[in-house]
N, C-alpha and C positions, 0 to 999 in steps of 0.2 A: 696537542692532545687530539687524538683521532675522534672526529665527530661522526660516528657511523649513522647512516640512514639519511643524511641531508644531501640534497642534490641541487644542481643548477637546472633551471627550467628553460634556458634558452634553447633555440632550435638547433644548435650545433655544439661543437666542442669549445666551450668558452672557459677553458682553464688557463688562459694565458695571463690572467690577472689584470687585463686592461679595461674591464668593464667599470661602469660608473659606480663608485661606492661599493665595490665588491661584487664578484660575479656569481655568488652562490644564490640558492633559492631564497635566501633572506630569512631563514628561520629566526635568527636572533634579531634581524633588522625589522621584522614586522611589529615588534613590541618594544615598549620603552625599556623594559628590563626583563631579560630572560631568566637569569639565575637569582637565587636568593642571596642575602648578605653573607659575608664571610666566605665567598668563593664556592658556594654550592651550585654546581653546574647543572645544566639541563640533562645531561646524560651521564652523570657521575659526580664524584666529589674531588675537589682539588684544594690545595692549601691556599693558593692565590688565584684571583681571576686571571684567565688566560684567553687569548684569541682562540676561537674554535675553528678548526679547519674542516673542509668537506672532502670526502673521498668518493670517487665514483666507483660503483660496483662492477664486478664482472657479471655477465648474464648468468642466471641460475643454471645449475648443471643439467636440469631437465630441458633446457631450451634447444630446440632444433629449428632452423630457419624455415620459413614457408616456401622458399625457393632454393634451388641449388646455387644461387649467386653467392660469390664470396662475401663474407662479412668481416669487417674489421672490429675486433674486440677492443674495448677501452683499456688503456694502460692503467693497472691498479696503482702505479706509483705517481700518477698525476695528482696533484693537490689543487684544491680550489683556494682562491684568495680568502683571507679571514672575513668572517661575517661581521658587519658593523652593527652597532647596538641601538641606533636611533633612526630607524627608517620611517618613511610614511608609506602606509599600505596603498598599493595601487592594484586594483583588480580590473580585469578586462572581460567583457561579456563574451561568452562562447558563441561561435557561429551558429545560426539558426537555419535549419533546412527549409523553413517556410518563408524566410525573408526573400525580398526581391533579389538581393545580390549576396552571394556567399563568397567570401574571399578568405584565403588562409590568413588567420589572425596571428600577428607576431606577438609572442609572449615575452614580456620584459623580465629582466632578472630580479625584479622586486616581487613577482608573484610567488606565493608559497605553494607547496604541494605535499602530498602524502609522504610517509617515511619509506626509505629503502628497506628491503628485507635484510635483517641483521646477520643472516646465516643462509645455509643452503636448504633450510627447512628443518623440522623437528626430527628427532631420532628416538625419543623415549616412547615405548609402547609395551603392552602385554601381548600383543600379537600383530602381525601384518595381515592385510587382506587384499586380494585382487579385486578390483572394481572396474566397472565400465561407467563412463560419464557421458551424458548426452551432449557432448561437444564434438563436432565433426570438423576435422582439420580442413582448412581452406588454403589451397596453393594459388598464388597469383604471380604474375609477371612483373617484377619491380621496374622494368623498363616501360611498362604501359602508362598511358596518360588518359585519364577520363576527362572529357570536356564537359564543363558545366555551363548551361545556358539558362537565361531568364526567358520566360514565355509570357507574352502579353496578349490576351485574347479579348476582343471587343466585338460587339454586334455592329455590323456594317451600317444598319439603319439606326440613327441616333434616337434617343427616347423623345417622347413628346415634350414640348416646351414646359418647363417648370417641374418636370418629373425627374428623379434621379435615375441613372442607368440601372437596369435590372441586373441583379447578381446572377451570374451563370453558375449553375450547380456543378458539383464535382463530377457527377456522372455525365453531364453534357460536355464538360471540358475534356473528359477522357474520350468521348465520342468524337469531338472535334479533332483531337490529336490523332486518333486512329484514321479518320477520314483524310487528314492532311498527309499522313504517311502513305496511305493508299493512293492518293493523287500524285505523289512524287516519290515513288519507291527507290529511285536511283540516288537521290540526294538526301532523302530522309528515310533511311531503312528502319522499319519498325522494330525488328529483332536486335538492333544494335543501339536502341535507346531505352531509357527508363524514365518514367514520368510520375511525379508525385500527385498528379491530379489537380494541381493549383498553378504554381509559378515556375517550377524547376524541371528541366530535362537534363539528364546525364547521358552522354553518348560516348561510344568507343571510337567513333570516327568524327572528323570535323563536319559541322552542319553549316549550311549557308546562313549568314546573318542578313536576313531579308524580311520583308513583310509579304505574307501570303493571304490570298482570299480563299475561304473554304465555305462550301455550301453543304449543309447537313439537313437531312430529312429524317424524322423519327418513324417513318412508315410510308407505305404507298399512298395512304389517304392524307398525309400531312404535307403542308407546304414547306418547301426548303427554306431554311434561314441562312443568311449570309453572315460570315464572321471574318474579321481580319486578325491574323496571327503574326505577331512580330517576335522574331528570335534574335537574342542578343547574347554574345559570349560574356560570361561572368568570370570564369577562372579555368585554369588548367590544373587538374589534380594529378600530381606526379606520385605514383605508387612507390617509388624508391624511398620517399620520406616515411612511409609506413614501415617499409623494410628496416630503415635505420632506427625507427622507434622500437620495433620489436627486438632488434638486436642489442639494444641498450646504448647505441651510439648517440642518440638524442633523447631527451627526457620530456619534451613537450609533445603531448599526444596530438596527432593530426586529425582532430575531430571532424573537420570538413571532409577529409578523405573517407573516414569511416562512415559518415552519414551518406555520402554518395554511394559507396559500395553497399551499404545496408539497403539503400533504395533499389539498387540493381538486384539484390537477392530477393527482395519482396515483389519484384515486377511480375514474375510469372503467377504467383498466387493471387496478386491483386487483379489480374486479368481473368482468372478462371474461377475464383471462389467469391463467397460473400465475406466481406471484411467488416469487422466491428472492432473499433479501437485498434489494438495491436494484434488481434487474432484473425485467423482466416479459417473459414468453414466451407469445405467442399460440399456442394449440394447437387451436382449433376454428373454422376450420382453421388450421394453422401457415402463417405467411407465408413462412418459409424452413425447409426440412427436408431432411435427408439421412441415409440409412442409413449407420451406421458399422460395425456388426457385428451378427450375429443377436441380436435382442432389444434393441438399443441404437440410438438415433437422436440426431442433432444437430439442435437447434432454434435458429433465430435469434430474438433478442428485442431489447430496448432497455433502457437506463437513462436517467433524466432527472432534472433538478433545476432549480429556479429560481435565477437569479443576478442580483445587482444590478450593473449595468454602466453605462458612461458614456453609452450610448444609452437607458438606462432599464431596466426589468425585462425579463429575457429567459429563455426556456426553453432549456436546453442538453440535447440528446438525442443519444445515441450508440448504435451498434450493438453487440450482444453475442451470444455463442454459448456454449451449454453442451450437454453430453451428458446424455441422459435414457434411462430405461428405457421401453420401449413399453408402452402399455396393452394387456395381453393376459392370457390365463389363466396361472395360476402354472405349470401343467404345460407349457404351450407355451413359457413363458419358460425353464424348466429345460432343455427339449429344445434350444432355440436357443442358450442361453448356456453350457451345460456340454458340452464336447466329449465325444462318446461316451456321453452319458447314456442309460440304458436302465431303464425302470420295472421290468423283470424282475430287474435287479441293483441295486435301490435301495439296499440295505444297503452296497454297495460305495461309493456316492456320498454316503451320509447326512451325514457330517461336512461335506463341501464344500457340500452343499445347504443345511445349516443356516447356514453362514457367509454364503452368498449371499442367503438370505431374511431373516435376522435384521434386525429393525427396519423392514422394508418395510411399507407400508400397502396394504391390499386391501379391495375390496368383495366382498360375497357375492351369489350369484345365486339362492339358494333362497328369498330373502325380498325383497319390494319395499321397499327401504330405501336411504337415502343414507349410512348409517352407515359410517365408515371404521374398520377394525380394524388394529392393529399386531401383526405377527408377533413373538411373544416367543421361541418355540422350536418344535421338532418334538416330537410325543409320543414317549415311550419305546417304546410298543407300536405294532404295526400296527393299522390301523383296525378290522379284524375282531375284535381282542382287547380293544378299549377298552370299559370299563364305567365307570359313574359313578352315584352316588345321585341320585334325583330325587323330589321331593314331588309327589304327585298333587293334583288339584284340591280334594280333600276334606281335604287336610292330614294324610294318613296318617302315623303315627309308629310305628316309625322309617321313614325314606324307603326306598322300594323301589329296587333296583338294576336298571339297564337297560343295554343295549349301545348303542354309537353307531349301529350298523346299524339296530337296532330303533327307536331314537329318531327317526331321519330318515325311516323308513318310516311310523311312526305319526303323527309331527308334521307332516311335509312331503310325505308320499306320494312319497318319492324313494328309489330303490334305489341305494346307493353302488356305483359301478362298480369302483374300484380299492381292493380290500380289503386288499391285502398290502403297503401302504406306510403310513408314519405319517401322521397328520392334523396340521393346524396348530393350535398352542396360542396363543390370544390373551392368555393371562395374566389378571390381575385376581383379584378375591376369590372368584369363583365359576368353576365349570367352564365352559370356553368352547372346545370343540374343534370344528373344521370340516374336512371332507375337502378336500384340495387341489383336487380337480376342480371345486369350487364357489366357488373364489376367483379374483378377477381383480385384477391390479395396478392401483392407482390411477394415474391420469394425472399426469404432471408430477413424477415422482420422479427426482431427479438421480442420475446415475451418475458416480462419481469418475473424472476423466480419468487418474489414476495407474494405474487398473486396465484401461485400454484396451490392446489389443494394438498392435503397432508400426504396422501399416497404418492402423488406426482412429485412432490418435493423430495420425498424419500428415495424415489427411483432416480431422480436427477443427482442426488447426493451419492448414491451408490455408483453411478457412472463416473462421477468425479473421483471417487475413492477406488480407482483401479489398482489392483495388486501390482507389485513391482514387476512381475513377469509380464502381465498384460500391458502395463504402461510401456515397458521397454519395447515389446513387439509392435505396439501401436505407433510409437515414435519412429521405429525403423520403417514401418509401412508408409508413414506419411513422408518420410525423407525420400523414399523411392517412388512416390506417387507422381503421376504426370501433372497433378495440380500443385505439387510441392515446390519448394524453392529451387530444386535442381532440374525441374522440367522445363521444356520449351526451348532449350538450347541458348538461352540468353546469357548465362554465366560464361559460357565458352567464348562468346563474342566479345566479352570484356577481359579475356585472358584469365578467368577464374575457374577453378575446378574444386569441387567439394568431394572429399572422401566420405562415402555413405556408411562407413563403419564408425561406431562410437570409439572414443578415446579410452585406451586401457591405462589405468593408473594403479599404483600401489598405495593403499591407505594404511593408516596406523590406528589401532584401537587403544585409547588411553585408559589406564586403569581407574576405577572409581575411587573416590576418597573414603576414608573411614569416618563414619558418622557417629554422633553421640546423641542418644535419647535419654529419657528418664525412665524410671520404673515406678510401680505403684507405691514403693516405700520412700520415694523422693530422692533417690540416688541416681547419679548419672551412670550410664552403661553403654558400652560399644554396641553398634548395630551391625548385624550381618545382612548383606544384600543378596538378593536373587542374582546368581552369577550371569544369567542371560539378559534379563530385563532391567537389572539394577533397581528393582522396586524393593520396598520394605513395608512391613505392616506394624500396627500398634498392638497386636495381640500380646498381652503380657507386658507391654511397654507403655510409656507415656511420653508426653512432650518433655523436652529437656528443661523447660521452665513453664510449668502450668500455673496460670494465674487463678487464684481462688475466685469463684463467682459468688459474691456475697450480696450484691445489690443489683438486681435485674428485674425486668418486667416483660409482660406479654401484651401486645396489642393485637387483638383478634378481629380481623375485618370480615369474618365469615358468618356473622350473626344473621344476615339476611340471605345467606346462600341456601340452596336445597340441602336437605338432611344428609345426603350422601357425600357432600363435600364440606360440611361443617367441621371445624376442628374439634377433635375429641381431646379437650385440653388436659384433663387429669392424666389420661393415658400417655400423651405426648411428653408432658413434664416429667412423669415417672421414668419414661424410657430415656430421656435426655440426662436426667440426674443419675440414672443407673450407668449410663455410658461414662459420665464423668467419674463416677465412683470406681469403675474398672480401670480408668486411666490414672487413678490415684490423685484426682484433683477435687478439692472441695467445691461443691455447688449447693447453695442453699435454695430453699423454695423461693419462687418469684415474689418480690415484695409488692408487685402491682399487677393486676390482671384487668385490662380494659377491653370491653366489647364494643365493636363498632360495625359499620356496614361498608361494603365495597364502594358504594357510590360516593362516600365521603372522600375517597382518594381523588376524585375529580373536582372537589371544591377546595380551592386554595385556602380560603379564609377559615373554613371549618377545620381543615387539617392543621393549620397553624395553631388554632385555639386548642385542639386536642393534644398536640405534642407539648405545647406550653404547659397545659394543665397537668399532664402526666409528669413532666419534669419538675414542676413546682411541688406537686403532692409528694413525690418520692423524696425530694430533698428535705421537705418538712418531716416526713416520716422517719427517714433513715439518717438525717443530718450528714449526708454525704452525696456525692454525685452519682447518678445512675450509671452503672458500668456499660450496660447495653440494653436495648429494647428489641425484643424478638417480635417481628411483625409477620403475621400469618395472613395470607391471601387465598381466596378460593381459586383464582386463576391469574395468569399474567395480565397486568393492567397498566395502561399508560400512566396512571397515577403513581406508579413506582418512582417515576422521575421526580415528581413533586415531593414525594416523601423524602427522598434522598436529599434534594435541594434544601428543603426546609430544615430537616434534622441536622444536616452537616454544616450549613452556612448561617442559619438563623438561630436555632435553639441550642445546638451543641450536644446532640445525642448521637451516640454510635448505634446504628441499627443493623440488624441481621434479618433479612427477609427469607421466607420460605413458603412453599405452597402447601395447603392443607392436605392434599392427597399424599404427598411425600411424608409429611409429618405424621399422619395417621398410620401410614404403612410401617414406619419406624424401622426400616432396614438398618442393620448394623453399620454397613459401609456409609450410608447416608448420614447417620448420627455421628460417625467418626469425622466425616468431612465437615459437618456443621461445627463440631467441637474444634477442629483445626482452624477454621475461619474465625470463630469467636475468640479463641485464645490469642490469635495474632492481632485482632482488632482491639483487644483490651490491654495489650502490652506484653503478652507472653511470648515465649520463643518455642517453636515447635521442634526444630532440629538444628544441630550445630555440627561443624566439622571438628574432629578430634585434633587434627593438626592445623596450624595456621595456614592461611592461604599462601600458595607458592609465591616466591619472590619477595614476600613481605614478612620474613621471619624475625626481623629486628624489632625493637621496641617502639618504632615510630607509629603514630596513629595514621590510619589510612581511611579515607572516605571514598565511597563509590557513588557516583551520580548517574542517574538515567534521565534522558530528556527525549520528549516526543511531541509532535504537533499533530493534532487531529483535525482534518479538513472536512468541510461539508461535502455532501454528495455532488456529483457532476451537474445535476439539474438545479442545484441551489446556487444562486448567484449573489446572495446577500449575507448569509450567515457568517459569523466570524470563524476564524481558525482558533482552536483551543490548544493552549500550551500547558504541558505538565512537566515539572521537574521534581524528581524524587532523589533522596540521598539517605545513605545509611546513617544511623545515629549511635551505633555502638561498635566497639572494636575490642578484641579481634574476631568476635563472632560475625559481625557485619551482616546481620539478618533482620534488623529492624529498620524501618524507613519512615521518613516524614516526607510530605508532599506539598507542593505549591502549584496552584492552578490559576491561570489567567487567560485572557483572550486578546487577540490581535486582529488586524485587518483580514478580510476574506482571502483565503488561500495564500497567505504569507508563510513561507517555510522558515525563513530566518527567525530565530527566537529573539525578539526584542527584549532588552534589559536582562539578557541571560546572566550577566555578571552580578547584577543586584539580586536576582533570584537565588543564585548559588551562594552569595555572601550571606543572605538571610539564613539559609540552611546551615552554613558553616557556623554562624553565631549560635544557632540552636544546638549544634553538636558541642560547641565550646561550653554552653550552659550546662549540658548534661555531663560532660567528661572533664571539665575544668582545663581543657587544652584544645587548641585548634589542630585539625589534622595536618600533619606535615606533608602528606602525599595524597594526591587526588587522582582517581581514575574515572574518566567520563565515558559513558556509552551513549552515543547519539543514534536515534532511530529515525527512519523515514526519509533519509536523503539519498539521492542518486549520485553517481560518480561525477556528473556535471555540476553538482552543488558542493563538492568537497572544498573548492576554493572559497566559497561563501562561509562554510563552517570554520575553516582555518583563519581566513582573513578578516572575518567580522565577528562571529560568535566567540571564538577563542581570544581574539584581540580584546573584545569587550570584557571578557572574564578577567584576563590578566590586568587590564587597566584598572578595573574596580578593585581587584585584590591589592594592587600596588598602592592605590590611594588609601587603603586601610592598613598599609604597612604590613602586608601579609604576602609571603613569597613561598607557597608550596610548590613542590614539583608536580607536574601534570602529565598525564597520558590521556589522549583522546582517541577513541575507537568508534567507528561506525558499525552498527549491526544491521544487516540487510536480510529481510525475509522475502521481499518482492523481487525475486529473480527466478530464472527458469532452470537452473542447474539441478540435476538429479543424480544420485549415486545408486548404482545397481550392483549387487554382488555378482561376481563373475562365475560363481559356482555355488552349489548348495551349502558347502561347508564354509563359504566365505562370508555368510551373513547369518542373521538370526532366524529362528523358526518361522517367523511371519514372512520371510522373504526379503525383509529390509536389512539395511546395514546394522551392525551392532551399535548400541549406544556408546558414545565416546569415539566414534570413527571420525578421523580428521584427514583432510587432504590438503597438502600445501605444495604440490608440485604439478607441473604440466598444465593444469586447467586454471591455475591462479594467474595473477598479474605477472608480466615479464620480470619486473624488478621491485615492485612495491610490496609492502609487508601486509599480506592478506592470507586468509585460509578459510576453508569450509569445515564446519564442525557440526556433526549430527549428535546432539547430546541426549536425545530421548529415544525411547523404544517405540517404534511405529507398529502398532497392532492392526491398524486399519489403513488401507490405501498405501501410498508410497511416501516414505519419509522425505521431508525437504530439509536439507541442512541450512544452517544460518551462515551467512557470509560475513566474516569479520574483517574489517579493513582499518589498519592503524594509520591515523593521520598525523599524530604528534606523539612523541615519546621522550620523556625526560627521566624514565626509570630504567633504561637500558634492558628492556625485555628481550629475551631470546624467544625463538619460536616455541620451544618446549615450555618455558616459564608461562608465557601468556596463554597457550592452549590449555595447559593444566589448570591455571587460575580460573579461566572462564568455565571450564567443564566442572570443576569443583563447586563453583558458585551456583551452577544449575541445580544442585542438590538441595539448596537452601530455600527454595520457593515454598511459601507458607501454606498454600492451599492444597497440597497433595503429597503423597508419600512416594514420589518418584522424581527423577530428574526431568526438567522441562526443556523445551526445544530452544528457548531464548534466554539469554542471561537475565537474571531477575531484575536488575535496575531498569532495563528496557521494558521488560514485561510489566513491571509495576507502573512505569511512566505511561505505558499504553493504557492500562486500566484507569489511571488517574485522569488522563486526558479524555477518555471516553466518559468518565463521570462528569467532567466539566461540560461535555456535550449534552449530557442529560439535564444539567442545570439550565442550560440555555433553552432547550426544548421545553422544559417545564415552565420557564418564564414565558415563552411564547404562547404556550397553551392557556395561560391565565389571561392573555390579551386577545384570545380568539373570541369571535362573536358567539361561539357556541359554548364557551366555558361558563360554568356556574359561578355566580357571584352572590354571596349572601351578605346581609348587613352584619357588621361586626365592629366592635370597638377595639379589636386586637391591634396593637401598634405594628406588629409584623404584617398583618393583613393590609393595613392602610398604607404601608410602605411599598406594597407591591405595584402600585400604580406608577409606572414610568414609561417613557417612550421606548419603542422597539429599537430605534436607532442608537439609543444611548447605552444599550446593554453591552455591546462589544467595546465601548469606549470607557466604561465605568469599571475601574479596577476593583472597586468595593463589591461589585456584584458577585464575583467569584471568590471573594475573600472568605476563607474557611473560618469557622468559629474557633476561638482560642482553645476550646475543650476538645476539638477534633483535628485541628490542622497538623499536629505533631504525632498523630497515631496512624495506624494502617487501616483507615476507614474504607479504603478502596478495594481491599482484597475480597 
C-alpha cells in the first residue's frame, strides 16, 4: 500500500533497506499502535493490516534550483523499507547558534517529521490571481564552504580576588572584533566575516586559529583596555548540503548551514542600524520617521530571515515600526516628556523623573568617549551638596573629600550650571555621579507603546497599518537601501546574491461556502454573501439556532460614576430586547438588576459575595440556573480579570461585560454583536454551513481540536505559561466548543498531559452525542518549525498513548497554524485584488514560496479593510485522513465562516482562534489571583468560603491544577468568546 507523505529523515538516500529497524522516518514506529482495530490504516482503509511503505516524492513542479548546478532528482520508483510498529521515540536537539560549538547534527532515522505534499498543489478555484510575495530569491554557490569559528574573549587583566569576571557587553564584543580585524586586515578580513556579537564568527575564508591581544579604547579620554581573543574552528559548512535539501535529494534540513547564512545576511544591518530583537531600524538617517509626542518618535524598520522554499532559497523581508526616545539631552527630554516640568520645582517631580529615567542609557559630553552608561537612580542630595572621597595621584591616605562641583571644575574645567537638582548615579562599585546637563540619551532606545498617550498610540497604529501599496514600496526601498541586507558587499564575499525583485506567483481564490441562518419565523434559510468581502448581515435574518433568554440579570457597576457615564438601564434593556425581537428570539425582562460600584471590582472578597448572592437569589426566584449576567462598567478596569476568574471558576456564572457608553449609545451593530456573543455563550448556534465540511461527507463523527500556549511577557521571569485546548462538541455543524485551561512551567511550549486533556474533551463529546468521534483534526498554534519534532514526537505520541490505553483508535490529522511570520501577499494589479488593495478573501498560495516538499500553504481567509492582510501559514505535520491540497484548503476556509463573534470569515481557523481566547482568559485568571496578593489590594472581612480560599502562595498557583479548573456550569460552554 502506498503510504504517501511519509519520508526518511536521514541525511542522504537511505532507501537501501539496511537501516536498523527500518529506514523510514518512523511514522508508525513512533507510536505503539498507528491504526485502529480491524485494519483501519492511518492513510486509508484496508481489509487486513499491511506493512506501509514510504515513497519519496519528486520535487514540486514550481521548483527551480538556486544555482545552475545539476541536480539529481529522486527516483519515484524507489521504495522505503516497511515501517515497524514498536519504536522508541528518539529526538535530537537542534543546533543552537548561540552555543559554544555548532556542528552538523546527524539525524537518526527514528526522528519523525512533517508530511510530504500529497500532490502538486490545489487546482480548485473561482478565479486565479497574479500576486507578488515579499520573498526575494537567493542564489548561492553550492561549492562554497562557510567556516564556523568559536570566539573566546577575556579581559587580559584578571578580576580582583574573590570577584567574578565582569561580563563583556555585546556592543563591547563587537567593538573588540572590529578592532581585531583592523589590526590584522590580511588574515582577518572584516568584510569576509560575520559575527553574532557573542561566541560565533562565520567566515568565507579560513582564519588563523590563534590567540590575539587587542587593545580597545572607547574614546580619546578613555584608557585602553586589553583583551585576549582566542579563535577556534568549530565546523565547515558545505553549501552543497543545502542544495541537496532544496532539490529533495535529502530530507534532513541543514539547520546549522541556514543559521550561518542567516547571520551573514544580517551582518550589514547589524553594523549600520539599531537592532531590537529580530528587527533592524535605520537611524542615520531614518528611512521612515514620524514624531509621536514630545521626545518620542516612531521609526520604520524591517525584519528578515532566510527561508527554504520550492523555488529555492529566499530572503523574506517585512516592514516593522516601533516607538523610540529621541537622541537629546536628558534635561530636554524631561521638559518634553513630563507635562509641566520645571527645574525650579524639581523636588515636586523627582519621583516621576526617576521612574522615567531608570534604566536608560546615556552618553556624557564632558569627555571624548563612546562609553554608554546606564542610569541606576538619582542622587539623594542636590548637586551642590554632593561630596565623595577621592584618592590623589600620590595615593594620599586617607582619601580626601571633594565636592562634585569642585571635582568637575578641577578635572574638566567645567562649572556645573544646575546645582539645585540631583545628579545621575550610574551605580557600580565606585562613585559615578554626573550632572544631568552633561548627559545625552543614547540613540535607539525603545519607548513602550503602552505608555503612549491616546493620539500618539493612534498615530503609531496608523503607521503599522500601511496600505498594501505603501507596504510593498517600503519593503522594496529597504531591500535596496545601503543599510539593508544587500548592502555592504558582504553577501558577495560569501558567494551569495539576492534578487531584489519580489517573487511572482499565481494564487487561487477559493469560493465561499453556502451558509445557513435562521429567520424571525424560526426557519432555516440560505444566506447570500457579499461577493467581494464575503460578509453577511442579520437584517431580516436570525441566528440559525437562537437560544431563548428567559433567566438573566444585570449587574450595574456604574452607580458611583458621573451622570454622563451612568447606565441608562431601562433604555438599554428595551433596546436589547427589541434587537432580540427583530432577530426572532425570545428575550424576557431581566429577573435581577443589581446596582454596585466600580471600586468593588478591586475587592476580591466583596466581589465573591456579590456574585454568590446574585446566583443564589436568582436560583431561588426562578428555580433554574442563571443563563448569563450582563455586567456594565463605566470604563475598562483591572477588576474585569477578577470578575471573570470568580464567575467562571468559583461561582459558575456566564458573564457578558460591556461599557456603559456603548450600552447607552445603543447602535444597531453593537447590539447585534452583543446578541451574537450572548447566544454563543448560552449554547446557541449563530451560523452553520449548508453542506458538510469537505472531505467528511460520510456519517463518521469528526472532532476539531485547537491548542495554544500563552506565555508571559519577555520581562516576566516567573509567571507560568497557560495552556488552553478547545474542541467541538457537535457534528456535522462543528460550531460549538468546550475548553480546558491549565498552567505549566514558565515559558514551556510543550503541552504537558495533552493526551489527558483531549481525552476529557472526547468523553464530553461522547456524553452529548452518545458516540466517540471516529476522526480528529488537531490545529496547533504557536510553534515554530524548529519545534515540529517536539509536537510530533512528544505531544502527538502522548495523545495516541492515552487514547490507546482507553481502547480508542480514531484517525488523526495534526496541522500547525502560524500567524507569526513575515510573508505578505500583494496583488500584482488593480484587478487582481479587492477594492481595499488587499488580496481577495479565500486567496491561497501553495507553490514557489512554500516548503520544497512538505505539505504547507498560505491562506488569506478574511477581507482586509485596514492595513495589509497577513495570510495564515498552515503546515501539516501528520495526516491519517489522506487530505489533498484542495480538500484541506477548502475545509479550513469553510470553517473560518463559523466563528461565533462576527458575520464575516476570520483570518484564523476557529479552533485555534478559540484556543487563543481561552488561553488568554487563563492568563487573566492568574493576573487576578496575583492582584489579590498585592500589598495594594483591598481585603475586607468576610465569611465567604470563596473569599477565605483565596489565600494561597504565589508559587503554588502554577502547580495547582485546581486553580484553573472551570466550574462545572461553565467549563463545557463557550464562555471565552
